[in-house]
N, C-alpha and C positions, 0 to 999 in steps of 0.2 A: 399388412399395414399400409396405410396410405403413404405414397411418396411425398405427399404435401407436408408431412411432418419433417422431412429433411433430417439432418443430423446423422445419426447412426442407425438407420432403419434395419440393418441386417443383424444387429446385435442388441439393440436397446428396445424394449417394448414400449408401447404408447404410454402406459401409465408412468414409466420412469421418465420419459421425455417430458410429460406433463408436470411431474413433480419438480424436475430441474427448472422448468420454465416458471413454475409458481414460486419457488425459492428465489430465483433471480429477480422476479418481479417484486417480491417483498424487500429484497436488498436495495432495489432501485426506487423505493417509494420517494415521492417528491420531498426534497429538503433533507434527505437522510444520506449519511455517508458511513464510512468504516472508521472505527478506532483500531489502529494498528498497534497491538500490544504483544507482538510476537518476537520481541528482542530476546536473544539467548541469555543476556545478562540483565541486571537491573537497569531500567530505562534512565535512572538518575545519573548513570555514568556518562550519558550523552548530553546532559543538560547544560554543559559548559558553566558549571557553578561549583566553586571550591567547596562550599559546605555540603552540597548534595553529593559530591564525589566521596565524602567521608562515610556515607551510609554503607554498612557492610553488605556486600553482594552475596547474600545467602538465600536459599529457597524460601525460608520463613519470611524474610523481608519482601521478597518478590511477591509472594502470595498475599501478604498484608497490603502492600501498595495496590496491587491489581484488584483485589476484592473491594477495596475502598473505592477505586475508580468505577468499577462496574456496578456498585450499589448506589451511585450518585442519583438522587431523586430526579426524575424527569429526563434522564439522559436519553431514553429511547425516543424522545420527541425529535432528536437530531441524529442519533446513531442507529442504523439498522442492523449492522453486523459488527462483531468484535473478533479480530484475528488473534488467535492464541498461539503461543509456543506449545509444543507437545506436552511439556512439563505441566503447564497450567491447566490443560484439559482434564487432568486427574487430581488436581490439588483441591484442598479445602481451606476455608478461612479459619481464623483462630477459634471460632465457635463451632467448627465442625461441618459447616455447610459447604457443599460442593460449589466451586467457583462457577462452573457452567450453570448451576441452578440459580446462582445470583444473577447471571446474565439473562437467562430465560425468564426468571420471575420479574426482571426489570424491563421486559418487553423487547429484548434484543436477540439476535441469532448468533450463536457461537460458531466459529470455524477454526481451522488449524493451518498453520504453516507446515508444509510437508517437504520442502527442499532441505538438504543438509549442508547448505553453504558451498563454498568452493575452496580449493587448495590454491594458495597464492603462488605456487610454483608455476601454475598456469598451463596453457596449451603450448607444447614444445614448438619452437620456431616462430612464435608470434612476438611482436615488439612489446617492450615495456612501456606502459602508459602512465598517465599522471597519478594513478594510485600507487605507483612504485613497483608494480609487478606486471608480468605479461598478461595477455588476455586470458580469460578463465572460462572453465566449464563447470556449471553447477552440478553437484552430485546428488544421488538419491533415487535415481530411476530404478536401480536394480531390485530394490525391495518395496517400491512405492505401491504396487498393487496390494501387497500384503498389509502394508501400514494403513492404506485407505480402507481396506476390508476390515481391519481391526477397529478403525474409527466407526465404521458402519455397524459392525457387530455390537459395539458399545453405543448403539443408537440412542439409548436413554441418556447418554452423555450430552446429546444435543448437537453434535457437529453436523452442519448441513452444507458447508462449503470448504474449499481448500485454497491455499495460496502457494505459488511457487515464484521465486524471484531469480531472474538471471541478470547478470551485470555486464554492461558494455562500456568501454572507455573511448573518449574522443581525443584525437590528436591529428590535426590536418597534415602536419609535416610527415607523419608516419602512416598516413592513410588509415587511421583507425576510426571506427572498428574495421577490421579486415573482413574480407568475404568469408573466410573460414570461421571467424568468431560469430558473425551474423548467422551463418548456416547452422552452427552448433546451437546457438541460442534459440532460434525459432523452432528447430526440430525438437529440442528437449522440451520446450514449453508446450508444443503440440502433443507430444507423447504423454506428458503429465496431464494435460487437459483431457485426453482420451481416457486415460486410466481413472481419473477422478470421476468423469461422467459415468463410466461403466460401474462405479461403486455408488452412484447416486449423489455425489458431491458436486456442487457448482464450482467450477474452477475460476479462480482469479488469475488471469494471465498477466505476468509482470515482466516485460522486457525493459529493464531500467538502464537508461543511458545516464551515467553519473555526471554531475556538473564540474567535477575536478578538471582543471586545465585553464588555458588562456584563450581558448577559441571564442569567436563571436557567436551571436545568436543565430546567424544565418547558416553557419556550418552545423549547428545543432539541429536546425529545422531540416536541412537536407538529409542528414543522417537519420533523424527520427522518422522521416517519411520513408526512407529506404528500409529501415528496420521494420516498421509497421506493415509496409507492403509485403515484405517477405514473411512476416508473422502470419498475416491472414491467408497468404498462399499456403503456408504450412498447416494452418488450422483446417483449411478446406481439404488439403490432401489427406488429413487424418479424420475427415468426416465429423468435425466437431459441431455439435448442435449449438449454434451461436446464441439462440434464444435462451439457452440455459448456461450461459457463461458471461463473465464481465471482464473488462480490460483495466489494468492498472499501469498506465504509462507515466513517464516523466513529462513535466511541462517542457515546452521548448523555451530554453533560457540560455543566456550567455554563460561561459565558463566562469568559475569563481574568480579567476584572475583576468577575465576578458572585459571588453567594454560593456558597461552597465546598460541594459535595455530597460525601457519603461514597461509598466504594467500593461499598457495598451498594445505595445509591440509583442510582448509575451503572449497576451491573450489572442491577438490576431494570428500570429504564426502558429500557435498551438492548435487553435480551432481549424485553421486552414489545413494543417497537416492531417488532422483527424478526418476532415471532410474528404480528403483525397484518398484515404486508406481504409477507414473503418466502415464496414457495411451497416446499414440502418437496422438490420435484424438483431444486432447486439444491443441489449437493453440499457447498459450502463457503462460509463467510463469514469473511473475514480482515480484522480491524480494523486501521485505521491508528491510530497513537498520537496524531497531531496535535501542535500546538504546546503548550507548557506555560508556566505562569507562572514568574517568576524564582525564586520560593521553593519550587518543586516539583522533585522528582527524576523526570524524564520516564521514564527507564529503569525505575525501581522501580515507579512508579505505573501505568505501562502494563501491567506484569506482574501487579501486584496486581488491577487492574481485570478483566483477562481471567480470572485464576484465580477471582475472586469470582463471575463469571458462570457458569463451569463448575461451581463448587462448589454454587451455589444452584440451578442448572438442569442437572443431570447428564444428562438425557435430552431432547435437542433433535433436530429432524429434519435438522440439518445439522452438519457439522464446524465448530466455532466456534474460530477460531484467530487468528493474528497475521500482519500484513504490516508490519513495522517497519523504519524506516531509522535515524534517530538514536537511537531507543529500544533498538536493538540494538548500536549502534556507538560511542556517546559514550565510554564507559570504554575501549574498544578503541583509539579514536583517540588519546586523551590518554596512553594507555600507550605507543603507538607513536611519536608525534611525529616521524615521518619518519626514524627512526633504525633501521638494519638490525639493530643489536644488541638492539632491543626486540621483534623479530618474534615470538619464541616467547611472550613474556609477553602481547603484544597478541592473539595467536591464542587463548591460554588465556582472556583476558577475553571475547572474542567467543563462544567455546564455552560459557563459563559462563552468559552472559546468554541465549544460545539455549537452553541446557538449562533455565534458569529458566522461559522461556516455554513450552517443551515441557511442563514440569510444570504450568504454568498451564492448558494445554489439557485437563488432567485434573482441574483444580480442586485441585491438590495443592502449589501453591507456598507456601513458608513465608516471609512477609515478612522482609526483612533477611538472608536466607540467601545471597544473591548479592551480592558486593561491587559497588558502583557509585560513580561519581565524586561523586554527590550534587548538590544544587541550587546550592551556593555556591562550592565549592572551585575556585579558579582561574577563576571566571567572568569573561568579558570584558564590557564595557559595551554592545557592539553586538549586537543580535539581529535576525535577518531578520524582515520584516513578514509573510511568508507562507512555507510549508514549503520551496518551491523555485521 
């Protein structure tokens, strides 16, 4: 094998590297992003809406809602890949059609979340952060090879990529994230990426620094740069084929309780951090939206931030896009509210926000041009302490 292929030449044949690269290229098609639908519970529980919170969180309702979303006419114009919870990979809609077939028939690529979350007891000896628990280690590496292999054995199910999320907290006074937490985070993500590629799945690498806390944007920039530098060192150590992988980082933003930064500052510091740390060989970077403050419109601000980046920096070495969950679905969820008669209107709401983010990939989104629920309308009093 030619060394020019890079990646994992000692264990991966050329055809597998080529397939990984081809899949990553499709996921990074211009103007397309990910719909993150991998919540373990019904996504309506995170919509900050009192009526939506009343929808029973049962498997049948999760399948109904997600199949409705994935069947949205024309959604593939803006969405290249759909990230699924393991449950959804094997579910069917009310008519008996496999949900992954709905995704594929609508022109999108299904993938799976393969991490098993984390224990809030955390890493022994680490400080308690703004999420209210110590620094954490994500679990699931022990049987990941087998689970990825199962997904590939069920190749007719259509899974072509995987996602693993690690969580880091910021607190300047406690020097968080600690060196230990960063080392554990990047090593785990590199091991996951290696296992995923060995089974033919494009890995989405997600070292998420959560926005909880009172820090300013400059501390987030410094720590994000530190984490991403360590992450790509770890990926290199594990011989990850970057052309067959994508990155899902946090935007560089102020803490939820910190001084509010402008979209221009968020865009500038986010792109500056990426340019300092991410090799040009990685084809795509797909931002997560992260949690938002109670007085912010998460859908609108996530779109504006992405659009501002691409407007200010139109020529970047990678596809700069989105991998949003709530920031794509909140208005859709509140339009739907579990009622079959609201299906068409809910699909139109999802398509509109996906279209807005597609425009943002080209730096062409006009603020306010896509209707959203907004920060206050119908908001419930309970908010999850972390994304999922």
